[in-house]
C-alpha positions in Angstrom: -11.9 -46.1 28.4 -12.5 -48.5 25.5 -13.6 -47.0 22.1 -14.8 -48.8 19.0 -14.9 -47.5 15.6 -17.0 -49.3 13.1 -14.7 -49.9 10.0 -16.6 -52.3 8.2 -17.9 -50.0 5.3 -14.1 -49.5 4.4 -14.2 -53.2 3.1 -16.7 -52.4 0.8 -15.7 -49.1 -0.6 -12.6 -46.9 -0.3 -14.3 -43.9 -1.3 -17.1 -41.9 0.5 -17.6 -43.1 4.2 -15.0 -45.8 3.5 -12.7 -43.2 2.7 -13.7 -41.0 5.6 -13.1 -44.0 8.1 -9.6 -44.6 7.0 -8.5 -41.0 7.2 -10.0 -40.6 10.5 -8.4 -43.7 11.7 -4.8 -42.5 10.5 -5.6 -38.9 12.0 -6.4 -40.5 15.4 -3.3 -42.8 15.5 -0.9 -39.7 14.6 -2.5 -38.3 17.9 -1.8 -41.2 20.3 -4.7 -40.8 22.4 -4.6 -42.4 25.9 -7.7 -44.2 25.5 -7.8 -47.8 24.2 -9.3 -47.8 20.5 -10.4 -50.7 18.7 -11.1 -50.7 14.9 -13.8 -53.0 14.1 -13.5 -54.6 10.5 -15.4 -57.1 8.5 -14.0 -60.4 8.6 -13.6 -60.1 4.8 -11.3 -57.2 5.0 -7.7 -58.6 4.9 -5.9 -55.2 5.3 -5.2 -54.1 8.9 -6.6 -50.8 9.7 -5.7 -50.5 13.4 -2.1 -50.5 13.5 -0.1 -49.9 16.6 -1.2 -49.0 19.0 -4.9 -49.6 18.4 -6.5 -52.8 18.5 -8.5 -54.9 15.8 -11.7 -56.7 16.1 -12.8 -58.7 13.5 -17.0 -58.7 12.8 -18.9 -61.0 10.9 -22.2 -59.2 10.6 -21.9 -57.3 7.1 -23.0 -53.6 6.8 -26.5 -52.8 5.6 -27.7 -56.2 6.4 -31.4 -56.8 7.3 -30.4 -58.7 10.3 -27.7 -56.3 11.3 -29.7 -54.6 14.3 -29.8 -58.3 15.7 -26.5 -59.8 14.9 -24.0 -56.7 15.7 -25.0 -56.3 19.2 -24.3 -59.8 19.7 -20.9 -59.6 18.3 -19.9 -56.1 20.3 -20.9 -57.7 23.7 -17.9 -59.6 24.4 -15.6 -56.3 23.4 -16.9 -54.5 26.4 -16.8 -50.8 24.5 -17.3 -47.6 26.7 -18.4 -45.8 23.4 -18.9 -47.1 19.7 -18.5 -44.6 16.9 -20.6 -45.3 13.9 -19.2 -43.3 10.8 -22.3 -44.9 8.8 -25.1 -43.1 10.4 -26.9 -46.0 11.9 -25.6 -47.6 15.4 -26.6 -50.8 16.6 -29.8 -49.8 18.7 -29.4 -52.6 21.4 -25.8 -51.7 21.9 -25.4 -51.2 25.7 -22.6 -48.5 25.7 -22.3 -44.9 24.5 -23.0 -44.2 21.0 -21.6 -41.3 18.7 -22.6 -41.3 15.3 -21.6 -39.5 11.8 -24.1 -38.0 9.6 -22.5 -37.1 6.4 -25.7 -35.8 4.8 -29.3 -36.3 4.5 -29.7 -36.1 0.9 -32.0 -39.3 1.1 -34.7 -37.4 3.1 -34.3 -34.1 0.8 -34.3 -36.2 -2.4 -36.1 -39.4 -1.5 -36.6 -40.2 -5.4 -32.9 -41.0 -5.5 -33.1 -44.1 -3.5 -33.4 -47.9 -4.3 -35.7 -50.0 -2.2 -32.7 -51.3 -0.2 -31.3 -48.0 0.7 -34.6 -46.4 1.9 -35.1 -49.6 4.0 -31.6 -49.1 5.7 -31.6 -45.2 5.9 -35.2 -45.0 6.9 -33.7 -45.8 10.4 -32.2 -42.7 10.4 -35.0 -41.3 13.2 -34.4 -44.0 15.5 -30.2 -43.4 15.0 -30.2 -39.7 16.0 -32.6 -40.4 18.8 -30.7 -43.3 20.2 -27.2 -41.5 19.8 -25.4 -39.9 22.7 -23.8 -37.3 20.2 -23.8 -36.5 16.5 -21.0 -35.4 14.3 -22.0 -33.5 11.3 -19.5 -32.8 8.4 -20.8 -29.5 7.8 -22.8 -26.6 9.0 -25.3 -27.3 6.4 -25.5 -31.1 7.5 -26.2 -29.5 11.1 -29.0 -27.4 10.0 -30.7 -30.2 8.1 -30.4 -32.5 11.4 -32.3 -29.7 13.0 -34.7 -28.8 10.6 -35.7 -32.2 9.3 -35.3 -34.6 12.4 -35.5 -32.0 15.2 -32.0 -32.7 16.7 -31.4 -30.2 19.4 -28.4 -28.0 18.6 -26.4 -29.1 21.7 -26.5 -32.6 20.6 -24.4 -32.0 17.3 -20.7 -31.2 16.8 -19.7 -30.0 13.4 -16.4 -31.4 12.3 -15.0 -30.8 8.9 -13.3 -33.4 6.5 -10.1 -32.5 4.7 -8.2 -33.3 1.5 -5.4 -36.1 2.4 -1.8 -34.8 2.5 -1.1 -36.8 -0.7 -3.0 -34.2 -2.9 -0.7 -31.3 -3.4 0.7 -29.6 -6.7 3.2 -31.6 -9.0 4.8 -30.7 -12.2 2.0 -30.1 -14.4 3.9 -31.7 -17.4 5.0 -34.5 -15.4 1.4 -35.2 -14.3 0.0 -35.3 -18.1 2.6 -37.7 -19.0 1.7 -40.0 -16.0 -1.9 -39.6 -17.1 -1.3 -40.6 -20.4 0.8 -43.5 -19.2 -1.8 -45.0 -16.6 -4.9 -44.0 -18.4 -4.1 -43.4 -22.2 -5.5 -39.9 -21.8 -4.6 -37.1 -24.0 -4.7 -33.7 -22.5 -6.5 -31.2 -22.3 -9.7 -32.4 -20.5 -11.9 -31.4 -18.1 -12.1 -33.5 -14.7 -15.4 -34.6 -12.6 -14.7 -36.7 -9.7 -17.3 -38.5 -7.4 -19.8 -41.6 -7.4 -22.1 -41.6 -10.5 -25.6 -41.2 -8.7 -28.4 -38.8 -9.2 -27.3 -36.0 -6.5 -24.1 -35.7 -8.2 -26.0 -33.9 -11.1 -23.9 -35.3 -14.2 -26.6 -34.9 -16.8 -26.2 -31.2 -16.2 -22.5 -31.4 -16.5 -23.3 -33.5 -19.9 -25.4 -31.0 -21.5 -23.1 -28.0 -20.5 -20.0 -30.1 -22.0 -22.5 -30.7 -25.1 -22.8 -26.7 -25.2 -19.0 -26.5 -24.8 -18.3 -28.8 -27.7 -20.5 -26.9 -30.1 -19.1 -23.3 -29.4 -15.5 -24.4 -28.9 -13.6 -26.2 -31.8 -10.9 -27.4 -29.3 -10.4 -31.1 -28.7 -11.4 -31.2 -25.0 -12.5 -34.3 -23.3 -14.6 -34.8 -20.3 -13.3 -37.2 -17.8 -15.6 -38.8 -15.2 -13.8 -40.4 -12.2 -16.0 -42.5 -9.9 -17.6 -46.1 -9.3 -21.4 -46.4 -10.5 -23.7 -45.6 -7.8 -27.7 -46.5 -7.7 -29.7 -45.2 -10.8 -26.4 -44.2 -12.7 -27.9 -45.7 -16.1 -29.4 -42.4 -17.2 -25.8 -41.1 -17.2 -24.8 -43.6 -19.9 -27.8 -43.0 -22.2 -27.5 -39.3 -22.0 -24.0 -39.8 -23.2 -25.3 -41.7 -26.5 -28.2 -39.2 -26.7 -25.8 -36.2 -26.8 -23.4 -38.3 -29.2 -20.7 -38.0 -27.1 -19.4 -41.4 -27.2 -16.1 -40.4 -28.4 -15.5 -37.5 -26.0 -16.6 -38.6 -22.7 -14.2 -41.1 -20.7 -15.4 -43.3 -17.7 -12.5 -44.1 -15.5 -14.4 -45.8 -12.6 -12.7 -45.7 -9.2 -9.2 -44.4 -9.4 -7.0 -44.8 -5.9 -5.9 -41.4 -4.6 -2.2 -42.4 -5.9 -3.2 -41.8 -9.2 -5.9 -39.4 -8.8 -3.5 -37.2 -7.7 -2.1 -36.9 -11.4 -5.4 -36.1 -12.9 -6.1 -33.4 -10.4 -2.8 -31.8 -11.7 -3.1 -32.4 -15.1 -6.9 -31.4 -15.8 -7.9 -27.9 -16.8 -10.6 -27.8 -14.3 -12.9 -29.8 -11.8 -16.7 -29.3 -12.7 -18.9 -30.4 -9.5 -22.6 -29.5 -10.0 -23.8 -31.6 -7.6 -27.4 -30.4 -6.4 -26.6 -31.6 -2.9 -23.5 -32.4 -0.8 -23.0 -32.9 2.9 -19.3 -31.7 2.5 -17.9 -32.4 -1.2 -14.8 -33.7 -0.6 -13.4 -33.9 -4.3 -13.5 -30.1 -4.1 -10.9 -29.8 -1.5 -8.7 -32.3 -3.1 -8.8 -30.4 -6.2 -7.8 -27.5 -4.6 -5.1 -28.8 -2.7 -3.4 -29.8 -6.1 -4.1 -26.5 -7.5 -6.8 -27.2 -10.0 -9.7 -24.5 -10.5 -13.0 -25.4 -9.5 -16.4 -24.6 -10.6 -19.0 -26.2 -8.6 -23.0 -25.6 -7.7 -24.0 -22.9 -5.2 -26.2 -25.9 -3.5 -26.1 -27.1 0.3 -22.6 -27.3 2.1 -20.7 -26.4 -1.3 -20.5 -22.6 -0.8 -19.4 -23.1 2.9 -16.4 -25.4 1.8 -15.3 -23.6 -1.0 -15.5 -20.2 0.5 -14.7 -17.3 -2.4 -12.1 -19.8 -3.8 -14.3 -21.2 -6.7 -16.9 -20.4 -9.4 -20.3 -21.3 -8.2 -23.2 -21.6 -10.5 -26.7 -22.9 -10.1 -26.7 -26.7 -10.6 -29.8 -26.8 -12.7 -28.6 -24.3 -15.0 -26.2 -26.1 -18.0 -25.7 -22.7 -19.9 -24.2 -21.0 -16.6 -21.9 -24.0 -16.1 -20.9 -23.9 -19.8 -20.2 -20.6 -19.6 -18.2 -20.7 -16.4 -15.9 -23.7 -17.5 -15.2 -21.7 -21.0 -14.3 -18.4 -18.6 -11.7 -20.6 -17.0 -10.3 -22.2 -20.1 -10.1 -18.7 -21.8 -9.0 -16.6 -19.1 -5.7 -17.6 -17.9 -5.5 -14.8 -15.2 -8.9 -16.1 -13.6 -7.3 -19.8 -13.7 -4.5 -18.4 -11.8 -6.4 -16.4 -9.2 -8.7 -19.8 -8.7 -5.4 -21.8 -8.2 -4.0 -19.6 -5.6 -7.1 -19.1 -3.7 -8.0 -22.8 -3.8 -4.6 -23.7 -2.3 -5.1 -21.5 0.7 -8.5 -22.8 1.2 -7.9 -26.2 1.3 -4.6 -25.7 3.7 -7.4 -24.4 6.0 -8.6 -28.1 6.6 -6.6 -31.1 7.9 -7.4 -34.8 9.1 -5.0 -34.0 12.0 -7.8 -31.2 13.1 -10.8 -33.7 12.1 -9.3 -36.5 14.4 -8.6 -34.1 17.0 -12.0 -32.5 17.1 -13.7 -36.0 16.9 -11.6 -37.3 19.9 -12.7 -34.2 21.8 -16.4 -35.4 21.3 -15.6 -38.7 22.4 -14.0 -37.3 25.5 -17.1 -35.3 26.1 -19.5 -37.8 25.5 -17.6 -40.2 27.9 -17.3 -37.2 30.6 -20.8 -36.5 30.6 -21.7 -40.0 31.3 
């Protein structure tokens, strides 16, 4: 059996779905499956994500292109794939083999106002995508329930396969981490950390308001460091920094590769993740794996990921968020408890498990055919 994994999105972004693709491929490679696996990459991507024993195939059709549904099936036809895994939601509808898709979240249905016209066009194909797919992987029980409630997908057609933090994320000496952070980014300790793409559902404005409250009530010079690329409709975040007069206190680092992000997680005081919606919420697990206390929202999949290992607050309540952050900063015993619980929680997830359960989905779909 020949299985294709559409890895084109990894060229456009190493975060988000791109990160999921790369981690899944690495996990599958460690399993050494008997099936022939072909990694489908953009012709612009010079990296070889396949590696032995997987094969690599080059595709010229760009992701999210308006002609993707016409061009991609023609490129796939000569490859004679038995099954195609589309990690970016939307499969080629004219592909004649079996189809597995991964749905990471349905934020675009729950909060349509956060979409640009182009993203609305692309994700507007989700109804056809879930109908066309032979099986759907959801990254959380929350996403599974959304698929059933919003799109009427039968439960039997969905398998929940959790993501995980990379093995690179681990506790290291904090003083060494702070030294490296200063060397790499020019950042002085202490600081509060946020990690995620800057887009509306990540709820950064509420974090900025909470940080303003902390600044007014706490005389310590604690910075707020935002890590993540600019997503759609992110302009409001930068405007609010000016409105709240936080230009000297909020530091934007943009996308940071995982080798350097390791130091930020180990050097920070706390991770603040007040998203109003997450299909999974990977930065939470990454922070926990480094022993960083986490404060997050009590929305969507986040309680499912954190368990009891984080402080959870209403994502719309900046006072509650500020109070939770101040508790962690002022109560060393609480911070220590969150570190210990977080390390145990993160250890219960692994990419080896993700890859194994994903491979089981492939085999089940191929067997049922």
